[in-house]
C-alpha positions in Angstrom: 74.6 139.4 5.4 75.0 138.1 1.8 74.3 134.6 1.1 77.1 133.2 -1.2 76.8 131.9 -4.8 78.0 128.4 -3.6 75.1 128.2 -1.0 72.4 129.2 -3.2 73.8 126.6 -6.0 73.7 123.9 -2.9 70.4 124.7 -1.9 68.9 124.8 -5.1 70.5 121.2 -5.8 69.1 120.0 -2.6 65.6 121.2 -3.6 66.0 119.9 -6.9 67.1 116.3 -5.5 64.1 116.4 -3.1 61.1 117.3 -5.4 62.8 114.6 -8.0 62.4 112.2 -5.3 58.9 113.3 -4.6 58.0 113.3 -8.6 59.2 109.5 -8.6 57.1 108.5 -5.7 53.9 110.2 -6.8 54.2 109.2 -10.5 53.4 105.7 -9.7 50.4 106.7 -7.9 48.7 109.6 -9.8 47.9 110.0 -13.5 49.7 112.5 -15.6 53.4 113.6 -16.2 54.5 114.4 -12.7 58.1 115.0 -13.6 57.1 117.2 -16.5 54.9 119.0 -14.0 58.0 119.7 -11.7 60.4 120.5 -14.8 58.1 123.0 -16.2 56.2 124.3 -13.2 58.5 124.2 -10.1 60.0 127.8 -10.5 56.2 129.3 -10.4 55.5 127.5 -6.9 58.8 127.7 -5.3 58.6 129.8 -2.0 61.9 131.6 -2.8 60.6 132.8 -6.0 58.6 135.7 -7.1 54.9 135.3 -8.1 54.4 135.1 -11.7 52.2 133.7 -14.5 53.0 130.0 -15.5 54.3 129.5 -19.1 52.1 127.8 -21.5 54.4 124.5 -21.2 53.4 124.3 -17.7 49.9 124.7 -18.3 49.9 122.2 -20.8 51.5 119.8 -18.5 49.3 120.6 -15.7 45.8 120.2 -17.6 46.8 116.6 -17.9 47.9 115.9 -14.2 45.4 114.5 -11.4 46.0 117.4 -9.2 43.6 115.9 -6.2 45.8 113.0 -6.5 48.8 115.0 -6.4 47.6 117.0 -3.2 47.0 113.9 -1.4 50.5 112.9 -1.2 52.4 116.3 -0.7 54.5 115.9 2.3 56.0 118.3 4.9 59.2 118.2 3.2 57.8 119.2 -0.1 55.9 122.0 1.8 59.1 123.5 2.8 60.1 124.3 -0.7 56.9 124.9 -2.4 54.1 127.5 -1.5 50.5 125.7 -1.7 48.8 128.8 -2.1 51.1 129.7 -5.3 50.4 126.0 -6.4 46.5 126.6 -6.3 47.0 130.1 -8.2 48.9 128.4 -10.9 46.4 126.0 -11.4 43.6 128.4 -11.6 45.6 130.5 -14.0 45.8 127.4 -16.1 42.3 126.9 -15.9 42.4 123.8 -13.8 40.7 124.8 -10.4 40.4 122.7 -7.2 37.2 122.4 -5.7 36.6 124.7 -2.5 37.7 122.7 0.4 40.1 120.5 -1.3 43.3 119.5 1.2 46.6 120.2 -0.8 49.0 119.1 1.7 48.4 121.1 4.8 46.6 123.8 2.6 42.8 124.0 2.3 41.7 125.6 -0.9 39.2 128.5 0.0 
């Protein structure tokens, strides 16, 4: 069964709205450009997107964000949209590793 184009657009708008609300909430609590992080890196960590190497722009923003703090504020709603495994993989690709045993949402870094 094919999913209509309108449904895909609606779904992406809902996801963007949810992530934008999350970015506003976390930006007041964690160091770094959280909105920039969402804008530059979201496509690399969405569950619905194929795995791909992050862009230089994504890595530049990511390097200046307190990931441990962001990880403490990941909600169940955010985890429905983004893959925590992809988040850790993108961070590693950008040279910003999370320590073994770090909790990021419900995910524990191996």
